[in-house]
C-alpha positions as CSV (number, residue, x, y, z in Angstrom):
1,M,103.9,109.0,86.5
2,R,102.1,105.8,87.5
3,I,103.3,106.1,91.1
4,L,102.5,109.9,91.4
5,G,99.1,109.3,89.8
6,V,98.2,106.5,92.2
7,L,99.2,108.6,95.2
8,A,97.3,111.6,94.1
9,L,94.2,109.7,93.2
10,A,94.2,107.7,96.4
11,A,94.3,110.9,98.4
12,A,91.5,112.5,96.3
13,A,89.3,109.5,96.5
14,E,89.6,109.3,100.2
15,A,88.8,113.0,100.6
16,A,86.0,113.0,98.1
17,G,84.5,109.9,99.8
18,M,83.6,108.4,96.4
19,G,84.6,104.9,97.4
20,M,85.5,105.1,101.0
21,G,83.7,105.9,104.3
22,S,84.5,109.6,104.8
23,N,82.4,111.5,107.2
24,L,81.7,114.5,105.0
25,N,78.8,116.8,104.4
26,L,78.3,116.0,100.8
27,R,75.5,117.4,98.6
28,G,73.6,115.8,95.8
29,G,71.8,112.5,95.5
30,G,74.6,110.8,93.7
31,K,72.8,109.6,90.6
32,H,76.0,108.1,89.3
33,F,78.3,108.2,92.3
34,P,76.8,107.7,95.8
35,K,78.6,110.6,97.4
36,M,78.9,113.0,94.5
37,P,76.5,115.6,93.1
38,D,73.9,114.3,90.7
39,S,75.4,115.8,87.7
40,I,78.8,114.1,88.0
41,R,78.9,111.1,85.6
42,P,81.5,108.9,84.0
43,G,83.3,110.5,81.1
44,V,84.5,114.0,80.2
45,L,82.6,116.8,82.1
46,Y,81.4,120.1,80.6
47,G,79.7,123.3,81.7
48,Q,77.6,123.0,84.8
49,E,79.1,119.6,85.5
50,V,82.6,121.1,85.7
51,R,81.3,123.8,88.1
52,D,79.5,121.2,90.3
53,L,82.7,119.1,90.6
54,L,84.9,122.1,91.5
55,N,82.4,123.3,94.0
56,H,82.2,119.9,95.5
57,A,85.9,119.7,95.9
58,K,86.0,123.1,97.5
59,E,83.2,122.4,99.9
60,N,84.6,119.1,101.0
61,G,88.3,120.1,101.2
62,Y,90.0,117.8,98.6
63,A,92.2,118.4,95.5
64,I,91.5,117.0,92.1
65,P,94.8,115.5,90.8
66,A,95.8,116.9,87.4
67,V,98.2,114.8,85.3
68,N,100.0,116.0,82.1
69,C,99.9,113.2,79.5
70,V,102.1,112.8,76.4
71,T,100.8,109.4,74.9
72,S,97.7,107.3,74.8
73,S,99.4,104.9,77.2
74,S,99.9,107.6,79.8
75,V,96.3,108.6,79.4
76,N,95.2,105.1,80.0
77,T,97.4,104.8,83.0
78,V,95.8,107.8,84.6
79,L,92.3,106.5,83.8
80,E,93.2,103.1,85.2
81,A,94.4,104.7,88.5
82,A,91.3,106.8,88.7
83,K,89.1,103.8,88.2
84,K,91.1,101.8,90.8
85,F,90.5,104.5,93.4
86,N,87.1,105.6,92.2
87,S,88.2,109.2,91.9
88,P,87.7,112.2,89.6
89,V,90.8,113.3,87.8
90,M,92.1,116.1,85.5
91,I,93.9,115.0,82.3
92,Q,95.7,117.7,80.6
93,F,98.1,118.4,77.7
94,S,100.9,120.9,77.6
95,N,102.2,122.5,74.4
96,G,105.3,120.3,74.4
97,G,103.4,117.2,75.4
98,A,100.9,117.8,72.6
99,Q,103.7,118.0,70.1
100,F,105.1,114.7,71.4
101,Y,101.7,113.1,71.2
102,A,101.5,114.1,67.5
103,G,105.0,113.1,66.7
104,K,108.0,115.3,65.8
105,T,107.6,114.5,62.1
106,I,104.6,117.0,62.1
107,D,106.0,120.5,62.0
108,S,104.8,123.3,64.2
109,P,105.6,126.6,62.5
110,K,105.3,129.6,64.9
111,D,102.2,131.0,63.1
112,T,100.1,127.8,63.5
113,L,101.9,125.4,65.9
114,K,100.2,122.8,63.8
115,G,101.7,119.8,65.5
116,C,100.8,121.0,68.9
117,V,97.3,121.6,67.9
118,L,96.8,118.2,66.3
119,G,98.4,116.4,69.2
120,S,96.1,118.1,71.7
121,I,93.1,117.3,69.6
122,A,94.2,113.7,69.2
123,G,94.8,113.4,72.9
124,A,91.4,114.9,73.7
125,L,89.6,112.6,71.4
126,H,91.3,109.6,72.9
127,V,90.3,110.8,76.5
128,K,86.8,111.5,75.4
129,Q,86.5,108.0,73.8
130,M,87.9,106.1,76.7
131,A,86.9,108.0,79.9
132,E,83.3,106.9,80.0
133,H,84.3,103.2,79.6
134,Y,86.7,103.5,82.5
135,G,83.7,104.7,84.5
136,V,85.4,107.9,86.0
137,P,84.6,111.6,85.8
138,V,87.3,113.5,83.9
139,L,88.1,117.2,83.5
140,L,89.9,117.5,80.1
141,H,92.3,120.5,80.2
142,S,95.1,122.2,78.4
143,D,98.0,123.5,80.5
144,H,100.0,126.8,80.4
145,C,99.7,128.8,77.2
146,A,102.0,131.9,77.0
147,K,101.4,134.7,74.5
148,K,103.9,133.2,72.0
149,L,101.8,130.0,72.1
150,L,98.5,131.6,71.3
151,P,98.3,129.9,67.8
152,W,98.1,126.6,69.8
153,F,95.3,128.0,71.9
154,D,93.5,129.3,68.8
155,G,93.6,125.9,67.2
156,M,92.2,124.1,70.2
157,L,89.4,126.7,70.6
158,E,88.5,126.3,67.0
159,A,88.2,122.6,67.5
160,D,86.0,123.3,70.6
161,E,83.7,125.5,68.6
162,K,83.4,122.9,65.8
163,H,82.7,120.2,68.4
164,F,80.1,122.3,70.1
165,K,78.3,123.1,66.8
166,E,78.1,119.4,66.0
167,H,77.6,117.8,69.5
168,G,76.5,120.5,71.9
169,T,79.6,120.5,74.0
170,P,83.2,121.7,73.5
171,L,85.9,119.1,73.0
172,F,87.8,120.2,76.1
173,S,86.3,121.0,79.6
174,S,88.7,123.9,80.0
175,H,91.9,125.7,78.9
176,M,94.6,127.7,80.6
177,L,96.0,131.0,79.4
178,D,99.2,132.0,81.2
179,L,99.9,135.6,80.2
180,S,101.5,136.4,83.6
181,E,104.6,137.6,81.8
182,E,102.6,140.3,80.1
183,P,101.5,143.6,81.7
184,H,98.5,143.0,84.0
185,D,96.0,145.1,81.9
186,E,97.1,143.3,78.7
187,N,96.7,139.9,80.4
188,I,93.1,140.7,81.4
189,K,92.2,142.2,78.0
190,I,93.4,139.2,76.0
191,C,91.9,136.7,78.4
192,A,88.6,138.5,78.4
193,K,88.5,138.4,74.7
194,Y,89.0,134.6,74.7
195,L,86.5,134.2,77.6
196,E,83.8,135.7,75.5
197,R,84.2,133.0,72.9
198,M,84.5,130.2,75.5
199,A,81.5,131.3,77.5
200,K,79.3,130.7,74.4
201,I,80.3,127.0,74.3
202,D,80.3,126.3,78.1
203,C,84.1,126.0,78.3
204,L,86.0,127.1,81.4
205,L,89.0,129.4,81.3
206,E,91.9,129.3,83.8
207,M,94.0,132.5,83.7
208,E,97.1,133.2,85.7
209,I,98.3,136.4,87.3
210,G,101.5,137.3,89.3
211,I,104.9,135.8,89.0
212,T,106.4,132.6,90.3
213,G,109.8,132.3,91.8
214,G,112.6,130.1,90.6
215,E,113.0,129.2,86.9
216,E,110.9,127.2,84.4
217,D,110.8,127.1,80.6
218,G,113.5,129.8,80.3
219,V,111.7,132.3,82.6
220,N,113.9,133.1,85.5
221,N,112.6,134.9,88.6
222,E,115.1,133.6,91.1
223,N,116.2,137.1,92.2
224,V,112.9,139.0,92.3
225,N,111.7,140.8,95.4
226,P,109.8,138.3,97.6
227,K,106.9,140.7,97.9
228,D,106.4,140.5,94.1
229,L,105.7,136.7,94.5
230,Y,102.3,137.5,96.0
231,S,99.3,138.6,93.9
232,K,97.7,141.8,95.3
233,P,93.9,141.7,96.2
234,E,93.2,144.6,93.8
235,E,94.8,142.7,90.9
236,V,92.5,139.8,91.6
237,M,89.5,142.0,91.8
238,Q,90.4,143.7,88.5
239,V,90.1,140.3,86.9
240,V,86.8,139.5,88.6
241,E,85.3,142.8,87.6
242,A,86.4,142.4,83.9
243,F,85.3,138.8,83.6
244,N,82.0,139.3,85.3
245,K,80.9,141.5,82.4
246,V,81.0,138.4,80.2
247,P,77.6,136.5,80.1
248,N,77.7,132.9,81.2
249,A,81.5,133.1,81.9
250,M,83.2,130.3,83.8
251,Y,86.7,130.9,84.9
252,T,89.4,130.3,87.5
253,I,92.2,132.7,88.6
254,A,95.6,131.2,89.4
255,A,97.1,133.8,91.7
256,A,100.6,133.7,93.1
257,F,101.1,133.2,96.9
258,G,104.9,133.0,97.1
259,N,105.2,129.7,95.3
260,V,108.3,128.8,93.2
261,H,109.4,126.5,90.4
262,G,112.2,124.1,90.8
263,V,113.7,121.6,93.3
264,Y,114.5,123.0,96.7
265,K,115.7,121.7,100.0
266,A,112.8,121.1,102.4
267,G,112.1,124.2,104.4
268,N,113.7,126.7,102.0
269,V,110.4,127.7,100.5
270,K,107.9,129.2,102.9
271,L,104.4,129.7,101.4
272,S,102.1,132.3,103.0
273,P,98.7,132.2,101.2
274,R,97.2,134.6,103.8
275,S,99.7,137.3,102.6
276,S,97.7,137.6,99.4
277,A,94.6,138.4,101.5
278,M,92.4,137.2,98.7
279,P,89.0,139.1,98.7
280,R,85.7,137.3,98.4
281,P,84.2,138.3,95.0
282,T,81.0,140.3,95.1
283,S,79.7,138.4,92.0
284,R,76.4,136.6,91.9
285,R,78.3,133.5,91.0
286,S,79.8,131.0,93.4
287,S,83.5,131.0,94.3
288,T,85.4,127.8,93.8
289,A,89.0,126.8,94.4
290,R,90.2,124.7,91.5
291,R,93.4,123.9,93.4
292,T,93.8,123.9,97.1
293,S,96.7,125.4,99.0
294,P,99.5,123.1,100.1
295,S,98.5,123.8,103.7
296,S,95.2,122.0,103.2
297,S,94.5,118.5,104.3
298,S,94.7,117.4,100.7
299,S,98.3,118.5,100.3
300,T,99.5,115.0,99.2
301,A,97.2,115.0,96.2
302,A,98.1,118.6,95.3
303,R,101.8,118.0,95.5
304,A,101.7,114.8,93.6
305,R,100.8,116.6,90.4
306,R,104.4,117.9,90.2
307,R,106.9,117.3,92.9
308,T,109.0,120.2,91.7
309,R,106.3,122.8,91.5
310,S,104.2,124.5,94.2
311,R,100.5,124.9,93.9
312,R,98.8,128.2,93.0
313,L,95.5,129.4,94.5
314,S,92.7,129.5,92.0
315,R,89.2,130.8,92.1
316,T,86.2,130.1,90.0
317,V,83.7,132.9,89.7
């Protein structure tokens, strides 16, 4: 993890120009960081700060590395690497990683997933406490949440709402709902319901559509039709139209573009982002790529998050 984090952060820092002499057209006066927008500060970012950082990454063609952490030591390692390279970073917790953070002694019954909830909250509080002192901007995120894991999502969102009531910000910067295994309409309906709550506390939602090839976490799509590995433009726009009805909504769409899970011989996997022909949203809000395509100049940073997993295209609206 240390090696991957260092590689990714080095690439992101170079592209972002936070500590190095990149010839980029950067906006903002850099109140805290000379070449970053004014709103970007040390510590966990929320609301408009999140939007500004994602827009800055898109406009200047760099990826923000995202690292799954399972202990306070791994969190500190990521923060240390980010500080060394003067780079923004995403720190996130998966369902299993959160359980590990809490310790296996704490049970996670299916109706509450208590251990996973407590581990995520504990990890988030640690990141929030330490990030500012390391002097780096952090996006605090939770990773894939399938339908069967919604009690985990519910627990984290309740913690966000409590934190917002007490401090004016959610606990996490953002969360991911991955209901791509469900029917498309159901996926949108459930995500929109959660987005309504998240919009009220300035928390960003990442949602996923389409299917990914290969196998991960018991979901096997190794033999699907290759055409099904690409999200259709009309599917993306259905999400945009539904989510734009939610006031103050911040969201990203993780859409499939032929990417796969697993370890494959170089050259076996051919990605074609243009095949998805992603439409530009007609919304009044700006469009932002949370994660860049592997064909971009920041491919080193994007691939370093997980060597065994291809990137998905995302869009903030």
